[in-house]
MARLUM-961433 format. One line per 5 residues: number of its first residue (from 1); for each residue x, y, z of N, C-alpha, C. Coordinates in pm, 1 decimal. Example, Ala and Ser with C-alpha at 12.3 -4.5 7.8 and 13.67 -1.06 7.14 Angstrom:
BEGIN
1) 1319.0 -569.0 780.0 1230.0 -450.0 780.0 1320.0 -330.0 780.0; 1285.0 -225.0 708.0 1367.0 -106.0 714.0 1290.0 3.0 787.0
//
This chain:
BEGIN
1) 2175.5 15039.8 -6070.7 2205.2 14965.4 -5950.0 2146.4 14825.7 -5957.6; 2227.6 14722.5 -5940.9 2182.0 14585.0 -5948.7 2115.8 14544.6 -5817.4; 2000.6 14476.2 -5827.9 1930.9 14434.1 -5707.7 1838.6 14319.2 -5741.1; 1822.7 14226.3 -5646.9 1727.4 14116.8 -5662.2 1594.6 14151.1 -5595.9; 1584.2 14264.8 -5532.2 1461.6 14307.5 -5464.8 1363.4 14367.3 -5565.5
6) 1233.5 14355.0 -5535.8 1132.6 14419.0 -5619.4 1139.1 14569.9 -5602.3; 1154.5 14614.9 -5478.7 1174.3 14756.8 -5448.5 1306.3 14771.5 -5375.1; 1393.7 14854.7 -5427.0 1522.6 14879.1 -5361.8 1553.6 15028.0 -5370.3; 1529.9 15097.9 -5260.8 1554.0 15241.9 -5253.1 1668.0 15266.6 -5155.7; 1760.0 15350.8 -5194.3 1875.1 15378.9 -5108.8 1897.8 15529.6 -5100.7
11) 1874.2 15582.6 -4981.5 1898.5 15724.6 -4953.9 1824.7 15816.3 -5051.7; 1700.5 15781.6 -5081.8 1624.7 15854.6 -5183.6 1568.8 15985.0 -5128.3; 1592.3 16091.2 -5203.3 1533.9 16222.6 -5175.4 1443.5 16257.7 -5293.1; 1319.2 16294.9 -5263.8 1224.7 16339.0 -5366.4 1162.8 16470.2 -5321.8; 1169.9 16569.1 -5407.8 1120.4 16702.8 -5376.0 988.8 16726.5 -5447.4
16) 886.6 16767.7 -5372.4 755.0 16799.6 -5427.6 722.1 16943.3 -5390.4; 701.1 17025.8 -5491.8 672.4 17168.3 -5467.9 777.8 17230.0 -5376.2; 903.1 17204.3 -5404.7 1018.8 17260.1 -5334.1 1033.1 17206.6 -5191.8; 954.7 17105.6 -5157.2 963.3 17047.1 -5023.1 1013.0 16903.0 -5034.2; 1112.7 16862.4 -4951.9 1164.1 16725.5 -4958.3 1066.5 16626.9 -4893.8
21) 969.2 16580.7 -4972.5 867.4 16489.2 -4920.6 929.8 16356.1 -4878.7; 1035.1 16314.6 -4947.8 1116.8 16201.3 -4905.3 1256.4 16255.4 -4879.9; 1308.3 16231.6 -4760.6 1432.1 16298.9 -4719.0 1543.4 16200.5 -4684.0; 1556.7 16096.2 -4765.5 1661.6 15997.8 -4741.9 1603.5 15861.4 -4708.3; 1517.9 15810.2 -4797.7 1448.6 15683.2 -4773.6 1533.4 15565.6 -4820.7
26) 1553.5 15469.9 -4732.3 1615.1 15342.3 -4766.8 1513.9 15232.9 -4737.2; 1478.8 15156.6 -4839.5 1373.4 15056.6 -4826.9 1400.3 14942.5 -4924.3; 1388.0 14820.9 -4873.9 1403.4 14703.5 -4959.0 1285.7 14609.9 -4936.7; 1219.9 14570.2 -5046.7 1104.5 14479.8 -5040.7 1128.8 14364.8 -5137.2; 1112.5 14243.3 -5087.3 1137.5 14125.5 -5167.7 1014.7 14079.2 -5244.3
31) 1035.7 13989.8 -5338.9 928.2 13936.8 -5421.1 825.9 13862.3 -5335.5; 696.4 13888.5 -5360.6 589.8 13819.8 -5291.6 555.9 13873.0 -5153.5; 625.3 13977.4 -5110.0 596.3 14035.1 -4977.7 470.5 14121.7 -4980.9; 402.5 14127.4 -4868.4 291.7 14220.3 -4847.3 335.5 14314.7 -4736.4; 357.9 14440.4 -4771.2 420.7 14535.1 -4679.7 328.5 14653.7 -4655.0
36) 301.5 14678.1 -4528.7 224.1 14794.6 -4486.9 317.5 14913.3 -4465.7; 280.4 15027.9 -4523.0 352.0 15153.3 -4499.1 265.2 15237.6 -4407.2; 312.3 15262.3 -4285.8 233.1 15337.0 -4188.6 306.3 15465.1 -4150.3; 230.2 15561.8 -4101.9 288.2 15688.7 -4061.4 180.1 15794.4 -4053.9; 208.6 15906.8 -3989.5 108.8 16013.7 -3975.1 80.9 16082.1 -4107.5
41) -23.2 16163.6 -4109.9 -53.0 16243.0 -4228.5 67.8 16329.6 -4265.4; 96.7 16334.7 -4392.7 207.9 16416.0 -4440.2 344.0 16353.7 -4420.8; 347.3 16226.8 -4381.9 475.8 16161.9 -4354.7 552.2 16127.1 -4481.7; 479.4 16112.5 -4595.1 544.4 16076.2 -4721.2 495.7 15945.0 -4780.2; 388.0 15888.7 -4725.5 339.5 15758.5 -4772.0 296.4 15764.0 -4918.7
46) 211.5 15860.8 -4952.6 164.0 15871.4 -5090.3 278.5 15902.0 -5184.7; 368.4 15988.4 -5144.5 484.2 16020.9 -5227.9 568.3 15896.5 -5253.7; 586.3 15814.4 -5151.9 663.8 15691.6 -5166.8 599.4 15598.1 -5268.9; 467.4 15582.4 -5262.7 398.2 15495.6 -5357.9 408.6 15550.8 -5499.7; 393.6 15680.6 -5514.8 402.9 15742.4 -5647.8 543.6 15729.6 -5704.7
51) 643.1 15741.3 -5620.7 780.6 15722.4 -5667.1 799.4 15580.2 -5719.2; 749.2 15481.5 -5643.7 764.6 15341.6 -5683.9 686.0 15309.6 -5810.4; 583.9 15389.6 -5839.9 505.9 15371.0 -5961.9 570.8 15437.3 -6082.3; 681.9 15505.6 -6061.0 750.0 15573.0 -6170.5 686.7 15704.5 -6208.9; 607.1 15762.1 -6118.9 536.7 15886.8 -6148.5 602.0 16009.5 -6087.0
56) 708.3 15988.7 -6011.6 775.9 16099.2 -5944.1 925.9 16076.7 -5951.4; 998.0 16180.0 -5992.5 1142.4 16168.0 -6002.8 1210.2 16182.5 -5867.4; 1333.8 16134.1 -5860.5 1410.2 16150.4 -5738.2 1520.2 16252.6 -5758.7; 1547.9 16326.5 -5651.5 1648.8 16431.3 -5655.6 1786.7 16377.1 -5619.9; 1788.7 16277.9 -5531.8 1915.0 16218.2 -5489.5 1889.9 16073.7 -5449.2
61) 1995.9 15995.2 -5443.2 1985.9 15856.0 -5404.4 1970.8 15764.5 -5524.7; 1944.0 15636.6 -5497.5 1926.7 15535.4 -5601.2 1794.1 15464.7 -5579.6; 1726.0 15430.2 -5689.6 1596.3 15365.3 -5678.9 1578.3 15265.3 -5791.9; 1547.3 15141.1 -5754.6 1519.1 15036.1 -5850.8 1386.1 14971.3 -5813.8; 1297.7 14956.0 -5912.4 1169.3 14888.4 -5893.5 1153.9 14784.6 -6003.9
66) 1132.9 14659.3 -5965.2 1121.1 14549.4 -6061.5 1243.3 14543.2 -6152.7; 1357.9 14576.4 -6095.0 1482.7 14572.6 -6169.3 1505.0 14690.5 -6261.1; 1413.6 14787.5 -6259.7 1423.3 14904.8 -6346.6 1480.9 15021.5 -6268.0; 1580.8 15086.8 -6322.5 1641.3 15204.0 -6260.2 1549.1 15323.6 -6282.1; 1491.0 15374.8 -6174.3 1395.1 15484.8 -6186.6 1460.6 15614.8 -6231.0
71) 1589.4 15625.0 -6215.0 1656.9 15747.5 -6260.0 1656.1 15758.3 -6412.3; 1667.9 15644.5 -6479.8 1686.2 15646.4 -6625.6 1568.8 15589.2 -6703.0; 1486.8 15504.7 -6640.8 1385.2 15431.7 -6717.2 1252.5 15420.7 -6642.5; 1210.2 15526.5 -6577.0 1088.3 15521.0 -6495.2 966.8 15478.3 -6575.8; 957.4 15520.3 -6701.0 840.0 15487.0 -6781.7 827.0 15336.6 -6803.3
76) 939.1 15264.0 -6798.1 936.4 15120.2 -6823.3 867.5 15042.8 -6712.0; 856.9 15103.0 -6594.5 797.1 15032.2 -6480.7 645.9 15054.1 -6472.0; 595.5 15154.5 -6539.4 455.7 15195.6 -6519.4 355.3 15090.2 -6563.1; 381.9 15017.7 -6670.7 288.8 14914.9 -6716.4 293.0 14790.3 -6629.6; 392.9 14780.4 -6543.5 410.2 14658.7 -6464.2 359.6 14673.9 -6320.7
81) 315.5 14794.5 -6285.9 264.7 14819.5 -6151.4 117.4 14857.9 -6158.8; 46.2 14837.6 -6049.9 -92.1 14881.3 -6040.0 -104.2 14976.3 -5922.3; -132.8 15102.3 -5951.2 -141.8 15204.9 -5847.0 -287.3 15241.0 -5822.3; -328.6 15227.7 -5697.5 -460.3 15275.6 -5655.9 -438.6 15394.3 -5564.8; -474.0 15513.3 -5613.0 -452.1 15634.6 -5535.5 -580.6 15686.7 -5474.3
86) -572.7 15805.8 -5418.6 -692.1 15868.6 -5360.8 -790.7 15905.7 -5471.3; -738.7 15953.8 -5584.8 -824.6 15985.4 -5699.0 -852.9 15857.1 -5776.3; -972.4 15849.0 -5835.1 -1011.5 15726.0 -5903.4 -951.0 15713.6 -6043.1; -919.7 15825.1 -6108.1 -869.9 15828.0 -6246.5 -973.8 15774.8 -6345.8; -1096.2 15757.4 -6300.7 -1203.0 15715.6 -6389.8 -1262.8 15836.6 -6459.8
91) -1315.8 15816.1 -6580.2 -1380.1 15925.2 -6653.5 -1526.1 15934.8 -6608.5; -1562.3 16048.0 -6552.7 -1693.5 16064.6 -6491.0 -1808.1 16049.7 -6589.4; -1787.5 16088.9 -6716.4 -1896.0 16084.9 -6814.4 -1910.5 15948.6 -6881.7; -1811.8 15860.8 -6864.3 -1821.8 15726.1 -6920.0 -1891.0 15634.4 -6820.2; -1954.0 15530.6 -6871.2 -2016.7 15433.5 -6781.9 -1909.8 15346.9 -6715.9
96) -1953.8 15269.1 -6618.3 -1861.7 15176.6 -6551.4 -1801.0 15081.0 -6652.7; -1885.0 15021.1 -6736.8 -1835.9 14925.1 -6836.2 -1742.0 14991.7 -6935.3; -1773.5 15114.0 -6977.5 -1687.4 15185.4 -7072.1 -1552.2 15216.5 -7010.4; -1551.5 15257.4 -6883.8 -1425.0 15283.0 -6815.8 -1340.5 15156.7 -6808.0; -1403.5 15044.2 -6771.9 -1329.2 14918.6 -6760.4 -1267.6 14879.3 -6893.3
101) -1345.0 14893.6 -7002.2 -1291.8 14858.8 -7134.8 -1181.9 14955.6 -7177.8; -1205.4 15085.8 -7152.6 -1106.0 15186.3 -7194.2 -971.6 15161.9 -7126.5; -973.2 15151.3 -6993.6 -847.8 15134.6 -6921.8 -785.8 14997.8 -6950.0; -870.9 14898.8 -6974.7 -818.3 14768.1 -7011.3 -742.8 14772.7 -7142.9; -802.9 14830.5 -7242.7 -737.5 14838.8 -7374.1 -611.7 14924.3 -7368.8
106) -614.4 15028.2 -7285.2 -497.4 15115.4 -7273.0 -377.7 15042.8 -7213.4; -403.8 14935.8 -7138.6 -295.0 14862.5 -7072.5 -283.1 14718.9 -7121.9; -345.0 14689.8 -7238.6 -329.4 14558.3 -7298.6 -415.3 14449.8 -7239.0; -524.9 14487.0 -7172.3 -614.6 14390.3 -7109.4 -735.0 14367.8 -7200.1; -774.5 14242.1 -7217.9 -889.5 14210.9 -7303.1 -1019.6 14256.7 -7237.0
111) -1122.7 14276.0 -7320.4 -1253.1 14314.8 -7266.4 -1305.4 14207.9 -7171.2; -1279.8 14081.0 -7203.5 -1326.3 13971.3 -7118.1 -1262.1 13977.4 -6980.4; -1131.7 14008.0 -6975.9 -1062.9 14018.0 -6847.4 -1110.8 14139.9 -6768.7; -1142.4 14247.5 -6839.3 -1193.5 14367.7 -6771.8 -1328.5 14337.7 -6706.7; -1414.3 14264.3 -6776.9 -1544.5 14227.6 -6720.8 -1526.4 14132.3 -6603.7
116) -1431.7 14038.6 -6616.9 -1405.9 13943.4 -6508.7 -1359.9 14015.5 -6382.1; -1283.4 14122.7 -6398.9 -1237.5 14199.5 -6283.0 -1354.9 14270.7 -6214.9; -1448.7 14322.1 -6293.6 -1568.6 14382.4 -6235.3 -1647.5 14278.7 -6156.4; -1654.9 14157.8 -6212.5 -1723.2 14049.3 -6140.8 -1652.6 14018.4 -6009.7; -1517.0 14011.9 -6015.1 -1439.8 13977.7 -5895.3 -1458.8 14081.0 -5786.1
121) -1473.5 14206.9 -5824.4 -1496.1 14314.0 -5726.4 -1642.9 14329.4 -5691.1; -1725.0 14238.3 -5741.0 -1867.9 14236.3 -5710.5 -1935.0 14369.8 -5744.5; -1895.5 14425.0 -5859.3 -1960.4 14546.9 -5909.5 -2094.5 14505.9 -5969.1; -2201.6 14554.7 -5913.0 -2336.7 14510.9 -5949.9 -2366.5 14538.0 -6097.1; -2433.4 14442.4 -6162.2 -2470.3 14457.8 -6303.3 -2554.8 14582.4 -6325.2
126) -2638.0 14615.9 -6227.3 -2732.9 14726.3 -6245.1 -2665.1 14862.7 -6255.6; -2539.0 14872.7 -6212.7 -2471.7 15003.4 -6220.9 -2368.8 15009.7 -6333.5; -2350.2 14900.3 -6406.7 -2242.5 14898.9 -6506.4 -2270.7 14988.3 -6626.8; -2397.4 15020.1 -6650.4 -2431.2 15110.1 -6761.4 -2458.3 15252.2 -6713.9; -2427.8 15278.9 -6587.3 -2443.2 15414.0 -6533.6 -2313.1 15491.5 -6548.3
131) -2320.5 15624.2 -6568.6 -2197.8 15704.1 -6571.0 -2132.9 15705.2 -6432.3; -2003.1 15707.9 -6430.8 -1929.6 15702.7 -6304.4 -1967.9 15817.7 -6212.9; -2002.3 15932.4 -6268.8 -2036.5 16048.0 -6184.2 -2155.7 16021.0 -6093.7; -2238.7 15922.5 -6127.9 -2358.0 15894.0 -6048.5 -2334.3 15789.0 -5940.1; -2213.0 15738.7 -5930.2 -2182.9 15633.1 -5834.2 -2150.3 15689.7 -5696.6
136) -2168.5 15607.9 -5595.3 -2124.8 15644.0 -5460.4 -1973.5 15629.8 -5450.3; -1917.9 15681.3 -5342.6 -1772.9 15670.9 -5322.1 -1728.2 15525.0 -5319.5; -1801.6 15440.8 -5249.6 -1765.3 15300.9 -5240.5 -1773.5 15229.6 -5374.1; -1874.9 15263.2 -5453.7 -1887.3 15201.6 -5585.6 -1772.1 15242.5 -5676.2; -1733.6 15369.4 -5670.0 -1619.4 15415.0 -5750.8 -1491.4 15343.1 -5708.2
141) -1479.3 15321.2 -5578.0 -1359.6 15254.4 -5528.0 -1352.0 15112.5 -5581.6; -1464.5 15044.2 -5584.7 -1466.1 14907.0 -5637.0 -1428.9 14904.4 -5785.3; -1479.8 15000.6 -5861.2 -1447.6 15005.6 -6004.1 -1298.3 15034.2 -6023.6; -1244.4 15126.8 -5945.8 -1101.0 15157.1 -5954.5 -1017.0 15034.2 -5922.1; -1056.9 14960.9 -5820.2 -986.5 14837.6 -5785.1 -995.5 14735.8 -5897.9
146) -1111.7 14726.6 -5960.8 -1128.7 14632.8 -6071.7 -1034.0 14666.6 -6186.8; -1020.6 14794.9 -6216.9 -928.5 14838.3 -6323.1 -785.1 14795.6 -6290.1; -747.0 14811.3 -6163.0 -611.7 14771.9 -6122.2 -595.0 14620.4 -6125.4; -695.3 14546.2 -6078.5 -688.0 14400.4 -6074.3 -676.6 14342.3 -6214.7; -749.3 14399.2 -6309.4 -749.0 14347.4 -6446.2 -609.9 14349.2 -6508.0
151) -526.4 14440.1 -6465.0 -391.8 14452.1 -6521.1 -297.8 14342.2 -6472.6; -334.2 14274.9 -6364.9 -249.9 14171.7 -6304.6 -106.8 14221.7 -6285.7; -92.5 14329.2 -6209.0 40.6 14390.6 -6193.9 136.2 14301.6 -6115.1; 263.0 14321.6 -6140.3 366.9 14251.5 -6064.1 385.6 14315.7 -5927.0; 359.9 14445.5 -5920.7 370.6 14521.0 -5795.8 243.1 14601.2 -5776.1
156) 173.9 14573.6 -5665.2 53.6 14648.4 -5630.0 92.6 14760.9 -5535.6; 48.2 14882.7 -5566.9 74.6 15000.1 -5483.8 -60.7 15060.7 -5447.3; -101.3 15039.9 -5323.9 -236.5 15075.0 -5281.9 -232.9 15182.2 -5173.9; -298.4 15293.9 -5200.4 -302.4 15405.3 -5106.0 -439.4 15407.1 -5038.9; -443.0 15369.6 -4911.2 -567.5 15360.8 -4835.2 -672.8 15278.0 -4911.2
161) -642.2 15150.6 -4941.6 -732.9 15070.2 -5024.9 -868.7 15042.2 -4961.8; -879.6 15050.2 -4828.1 -1006.9 15022.5 -4762.0 -1097.6 15145.0 -4753.8; -1043.8 15261.3 -4787.3 -1119.1 15386.3 -4771.2 -1245.3 15386.3 -4856.9; -1356.4 15427.4 -4796.3 -1481.5 15441.8 -4869.9 -1558.3 15313.5 -4891.1; -1505.1 15200.6 -4846.9 -1570.5 15072.0 -4869.5 -1648.0 15027.2 -4745.7
166) -1753.6 14950.6 -4768.9 -1826.4 14891.7 -4657.9 -1751.0 14768.7 -4608.1; -1806.1 14702.7 -4508.0 -1737.5 14589.3 -4447.5 -1707.7 14478.7 -4548.7; -1806.1 14450.3 -4634.9 -1785.3 14347.8 -4736.3 -1676.4 14385.7 -4834.3; -1672.6 14513.6 -4871.7 -1569.7 14561.1 -4963.4 -1430.7 14554.0 -4902.9; -1420.2 14583.8 -4775.6 -1291.3 14577.9 -4707.7 -1241.6 14434.2 -4698.4
171) -1332.9 14342.6 -4670.4 -1293.8 14201.4 -4666.8 -1247.5 14155.4 -4804.9; -1312.6 14207.4 -4908.0 -1276.4 14171.2 -5044.4 -1136.1 14220.8 -5078.5; -1103.4 14341.7 -5035.3 -967.9 14393.8 -5057.5 -864.9 14303.0 -4991.3; -891.5 14262.5 -4867.6 -798.0 14174.0 -4796.9 -778.6 14042.9 -4872.6; -886.8 13988.6 -4925.6 -877.9 13864.0 -5001.2 -798.1 13883.2 -5130.1
176) -817.7 13996.3 -5197.4 -744.3 14024.6 -5320.7 -594.8 14037.1 -5295.6; -559.7 14102.6 -5185.6 -418.1 14116.7 -5150.8 -355.6 13979.6 -5126.8; -426.3 13894.6 -5053.6 -375.4 13760.0 -5026.8 -360.9 13680.0 -5156.0; -458.7 13691.3 -5245.9 -452.9 13620.5 -5373.5 -336.1 13669.8 -5459.2; -314.4 13800.5 -5460.3 -205.6 13856.5 -5539.4 -71.0 13805.1 -5491.0
181) -51.4 13805.9 -5359.0 75.2 13756.9 -5303.3 93.7 13608.2 -5331.2; -14.6 13529.2 -5320.6 -6.0 13385.7 -5346.7 30.4 13358.1 -5491.9; -8.4 13449.7 -5581.6 22.3 13434.7 -5723.5 161.9 13486.1 -5758.7; 233.7 13539.5 -5658.9 371.1 13584.3 -5681.4 389.8 13733.1 -5692.7; 280.9 13809.9 -5683.3 294.0 13955.5 -5689.5 341.7 14009.9 -5554.8
186) 391.7 14131.7 -5558.0 434.0 14202.4 -5437.5 333.4 14313.6 -5410.7; 299.2 14332.5 -5284.9 198.9 14433.0 -5249.0 257.6 14529.4 -5146.7; 241.4 14656.5 -5175.5 286.9 14762.3 -5085.5 168.1 14856.4 -5067.5; 122.8 14873.5 -4943.4 3.9 14956.3 -4925.3 16.4 15044.8 -4802.6; -43.7 15163.2 -4814.4 -46.2 15259.7 -4704.5 -183.5 15259.3 -4642.5
191) -188.0 15265.6 -4510.1 -317.4 15264.4 -4443.1 -307.0 15326.0 -4304.5; -417.3 15390.4 -4262.0 -430.2 15437.5 -4124.9 -512.0 15339.2 -4040.9; -575.1 15241.8 -4106.7 -654.0 15142.1 -4035.9 -561.8 15029.2 -3991.8; -484.7 15055.6 -3887.9 -372.6 14969.3 -3854.6 -414.1 14829.8 -3809.2; -520.8 14818.9 -3733.6 -559.9 14686.5 -3685.1 -589.9 14592.0 -3801.1
196) -667.5 14640.4 -3897.4 -698.2 14557.9 -4014.4 -574.9 14538.4 -4101.1; -502.0 14646.9 -4125.9 -387.0 14641.2 -4216.0 -278.2 14548.2 -4164.1; -252.8 14552.9 -4034.3 -146.4 14470.0 -3978.6 -182.1 14321.8 -3981.3; -311.7 14291.1 -3987.6 -351.7 14151.2 -3998.2 -332.5 14098.4 -4140.2; -323.2 14188.9 -4236.8 -305.4 14151.7 -4377.2 -157.5 14147.8 -4414.9
201) -81.7 14243.3 -4362.7 58.9 14258.2 -4401.6 147.8 14152.4 -4338.2; 255.3 14118.9 -4408.3 357.9 14030.2 -4354.5 456.7 14107.2 -4268.6; 476.5 14232.8 -4301.4 559.6 14320.0 -4219.9 517.3 14463.8 -4244.5; 563.8 14552.3 -4157.3 527.7 14693.3 -4167.5 652.9 14779.4 -4163.8; 647.0 14890.0 -4236.2 752.7 14990.3 -4228.7 688.3 15120.7 -4184.6
206) 763.1 15200.2 -4111.6 712.5 15327.3 -4060.0 788.5 15441.2 -4125.4; 714.0 15537.9 -4176.9 775.7 15655.8 -4235.1 729.5 15778.9 -4158.1; 825.2 15861.5 -4119.2 797.9 15984.2 -4044.2 887.1 16094.5 -4101.2; 828.1 16206.1 -4137.0 907.1 16317.2 -4188.4 986.8 16283.4 -4311.9; 931.9 16194.8 -4396.2 999.7 16160.4 -4520.8 1113.2 16062.4 -4505.6
211) 1124.5 15997.6 -4388.4 1233.5 15902.8 -4363.1 1174.6 15773.9 -4305.5; 1220.8 15658.6 -4353.6 1181.5 15530.5 -4295.8 1252.0 15515.8 -4161.5; 1172.5 15504.0 -4056.1 1231.1 15495.8 -3922.0 1230.6 15354.7 -3865.7; 1156.0 15264.4 -3928.6 1147.2 15128.4 -3875.0 1104.9 15031.9 -3984.0; 1173.4 14916.6 -3994.9 1131.3 14808.5 -4083.0 1168.3 14823.4 -4228.2
216) 1262.8 14910.4 -4261.2 1292.9 14937.3 -4401.4 1370.9 14831.3 -4474.3; 1439.7 14744.4 -4401.1 1526.0 14646.5 -4466.6 1462.9 14508.2 -4465.1; 1463.4 14441.5 -4580.0 1420.8 14302.4 -4591.7 1533.9 14224.3 -4654.4; 1573.9 14116.8 -4588.5 1683.4 14033.9 -4637.1 1803.7 14119.0 -4676.2; 1866.2 14185.2 -4579.0 1977.5 14274.5 -4609.4 2087.7 14204.4 -4687.0
221) 2143.4 14276.0 -4783.5 2255.6 14225.2 -4861.4 2382.8 14292.3 -4813.9; 2496.7 14221.0 -4817.6 2621.3 14284.5 -4778.3 2656.9 14395.8 -4874.9; 2718.4 14504.3 -4826.2 2754.8 14613.7 -4915.8 2855.6 14568.7 -5019.0; 2841.1 14620.8 -5141.4 2934.7 14587.8 -5247.3 3069.7 14651.5 -5219.1; 3176.1 14602.0 -5288.7 3309.3 14657.1 -5270.5 3306.1 14806.8 -5295.9
226) 3363.1 14880.6 -5203.3 3371.1 15025.7 -5217.9 3246.5 15098.3 -5173.6; 3139.7 15025.1 -5141.8 3015.8 15089.6 -5096.1 3021.6 15105.0 -4945.3; 2974.4 15216.7 -4893.8 2980.9 15237.1 -4750.9 2890.2 15136.3 -4681.9; 2932.1 15081.3 -4570.0 2853.9 14981.4 -4497.6 2745.8 15046.6 -4413.3; 2769.3 15170.4 -4369.2 2672.1 15236.1 -4282.9 2590.5 15337.1 -4360.7
231) 2459.4 15339.7 -4336.4 2372.2 15436.9 -4401.2 2303.6 15522.7 -4295.9; 2376.0 15545.4 -4187.3 2314.3 15620.5 -4078.0 2282.7 15763.0 -4118.4; 2355.2 15819.2 -4214.0 2327.0 15953.4 -4263.2 2307.9 15949.9 -4412.3; 2232.8 16044.6 -4468.2 2206.1 16049.5 -4611.0 2313.9 16131.2 -4680.3; 2368.0 16078.0 -4790.4 2472.3 16147.5 -4863.9 2408.4 16236.9 -4969.6
236) 2407.6 16366.8 -4943.1 2354.7 16463.6 -5038.8 2465.8 16548.4 -5098.3; 2589.4 16503.2 -5082.7 2701.2 16583.3 -5130.4 2688.5 16606.6 -5280.5; 2704.1 16730.6 -5320.2 2698.2 16766.9 -5460.3 2557.7 16783.5 -5515.6; 2456.3 16770.0 -5432.2 2317.0 16779.2 -5477.4 2269.8 16924.7 -5475.9; 2198.4 16962.8 -5582.9 2145.5 17098.8 -5591.0 2010.2 17103.5 -5521.6
241) 2005.8 17163.7 -5402.2 1881.0 17181.1 -5329.2 1846.9 17328.6 -5315.2; 1899.1 17408.1 -5405.6 1874.3 17551.9 -5396.6 1725.7 17579.9 -5410.2; 1674.5 17665.9 -5323.2 1533.7 17703.3 -5325.5 1441.6 17602.5 -5262.8; 1498.2 17497.6 -5201.3 1415.7 17391.3 -5142.4 1381.0 17424.3 -4998.3; 1255.1 17394.6 -4962.4 1210.1 17415.5 -4824.7 1253.2 17296.9 -4739.5
246) 1351.8 17317.9 -4653.3 1403.3 17211.4 -4567.1 1356.3 17227.3 -4423.2; 1267.0 17322.4 -4397.7 1222.5 17344.0 -4260.9 1150.2 17220.3 -4209.7; 1182.2 17179.9 -4088.9 1120.1 17063.7 -4027.8 1178.8 16931.5 -4070.7; 1282.8 16935.2 -4155.3 1345.2 16812.2 -4203.9 1467.9 16779.8 -4120.6; 1475.6 16656.2 -4070.0 1588.7 16612.4 -3988.3 1701.9 16568.0 -4079.7
251) 1807.9 16647.3 -4087.3 1923.3 16614.9 -4170.8 2045.1 16583.0 -4085.8; 2020.9 16543.6 -3959.0 2133.4 16509.4 -3872.3 2207.3 16388.5 -3928.6; 2338.0 16396.9 -3930.5 2420.0 16288.2 -3982.0 2428.3 16286.7 -4133.3; 2375.4 16391.2 -4198.0 2372.8 16395.2 -4343.7 2495.7 16468.0 -4397.7; 2556.7 16410.2 -4502.2 2672.6 16471.9 -4565.5 2623.9 16574.5 -4666.4
256) 2642.7 16701.0 -4636.6 2599.5 16809.2 -4724.3 2716.8 16877.9 -4792.6; 2833.0 16817.1 -4786.5 2950.4 16880.6 -4845.5 2930.5 16899.1 -4995.1; 2954.0 17018.6 -5041.7 2940.8 17048.2 -5183.2 2798.0 17066.4 -5230.7; 2702.9 17068.4 -5136.8 2561.3 17080.1 -5172.5 2523.1 17228.6 -5183.2; 2449.2 17260.0 -5291.1 2404.1 17396.8 -5312.8 2275.1 17418.3 -5234.3
261) 2282.3 17493.8 -5126.3 2165.2 17523.6 -5044.8 2124.9 17669.0 -5054.9; 2173.3 17737.3 -5156.6 2141.5 17878.7 -5170.1 1990.9 17898.2 -5188.2; 1936.2 17982.5 -5104.4 1792.9 18011.2 -5111.5 1707.2 17908.3 -5043.7; 1767.8 17804.0 -4988.2 1688.5 17699.2 -4922.2 1643.3 17747.6 -4784.4; 1520.2 17712.8 -4750.8 1465.9 17746.8 -4619.4 1497.3 17634.2 -4523.7
266) 1592.4 17656.7 -4431.2 1631.6 17552.7 -4337.3 1568.4 17570.6 -4199.7; 1469.2 17659.4 -4192.9 1398.1 17679.3 -4066.5 1480.1 17758.5 -3968.7; 1429.5 17770.8 -3845.1 1499.1 17850.7 -3744.7 1626.4 17781.8 -3697.9
//
């Protein structure tokens, strides 16, 4: 699918453990935007970020990130994005400095740039030779952020980036997001700290029950010849959803013609 957007998702369905965590997401994000993804627990925020990072396949719909078709070439997008998740992905037995060098070399970052990122995140010199397992939650978060910053990703995907940080650390995250956008990167982040997050973001999108309910379109493009103009319902025709848990999922207006729902739990 051709697109000039950094993120272009159309009617995307993603199933996690037989549950449709994304149930027809349409979202477009332009270059240089800072976009907040908000919604209740279990709404699909983390799943959405993982999909955009190329770490989760889609069951239906179309998805392009940085011009890469996630259906066919998801691995090609992984080196170009920086994902900060709930887990640190740091090696507990390695020191802070060793982790920074390891992850830097794994992603083509020089040792000098890895150290510079630790400096930028104000990771204290006194803890750089300590094993990660001995760090506090906030210290681990700063190191994880440094690893992501060192990569200079084109697309930042941040899941609760302020979590575990003190006031100074949270201000630092806000400054990093602003710097990334000013340098031309795109930032997409999920947060429950709405007052702070909304002051950082240029716009917000709301996801509920695996569906974007507000703010999903940026700079809408006219539909191509032969493409339906309305996306009020998700087209799942011909999709195999057998054995999928659909309970609690709103599929009103969805085209299910030819869809295999054998064994699917559709609730009461």
